[in-house]
C-alpha positions in Angstrom: 0.0 0.0 0.0 0.9 3.7 -0.1 1.0 5.9 2.9 0.8 9.7 2.2 2.0 11.9 5.1 1.2 15.6 5.3 2.0 18.4 7.7 -1.4 19.3 8.9 -5.0 18.3 8.4 -7.0 20.8 6.3 -4.1 22.2 4.4 -3.8 22.0 0.7 -1.4 18.9 0.7 -3.7 17.1 3.1 -6.9 18.0 1.1 -5.3 16.8 -2.2 -4.0 13.6 -0.5 -7.5 12.8 0.7 -8.6 12.5 -3.0 -6.3 9.4 -3.3 -7.7 7.5 -0.3 -8.5 3.9 -1.2 -9.3 1.3 1.4 -6.4 -1.0 2.1 -4.4 0.6 -0.7 -3.8 4.3 0.1 -3.9 5.9 3.5 -3.2 9.5 4.6 -1.7 10.6 8.0 -1.8 14.4 8.7 0.1 16.1 11.5 3.3 14.2 10.8 6.3 14.7 13.0 9.9 13.6 12.9 9.5 10.6 15.2 6.7 9.3 12.9 8.9 9.6 9.9 11.8 7.8 11.7 9.6 5.0 12.8 8.1 4.6 9.3 11.6 4.6 7.7 12.8 1.8 10.0 9.8 -0.5 9.8 10.4 -3.9 8.3 9.6 -4.1 4.6 6.8 -6.6 5.1 4.8 -4.4 7.5 1.3 -3.9 6.2 -0.3 -0.6 5.5 -2.7 -0.9 8.4 0.1 -1.8 10.8 2.3 1.0 9.5 -0.5 3.6 10.1 -1.1 2.4 13.7 2.6 2.3 14.5 3.3 5.8 13.0 0.3 7.3 14.8 1.5 5.9 18.2 5.0 7.1 17.6 3.8 10.6 16.8 1.5 10.8 19.9 4.1 9.2 22.2 6.7 11.8 21.2 4.7 14.9 21.9 6.1 16.1 25.2 5.4 19.2 27.3 8.8 19.9 28.9 7.4 21.5 32.0 5.5 18.3 32.7 8.8 16.5 32.9 10.3 18.7 35.6 7.2 19.1 37.8 7.9 18.3 41.5 
């Protein structure tokens, strides 16, 4: 399958990408960040599109950190 990644939902790249959506063949992830891209680039070649989407989404969410929350007493 094909995974299209865009910077933010609702922007022109995202809107155009949505026209290519095709179940189990083409998926779009918006709001991409560097941890997502690194995770996607290092996935095994046999990872399915569905698995790739779930893994990338989790990597993106897990790596959004509010620094002040790390140092609270």
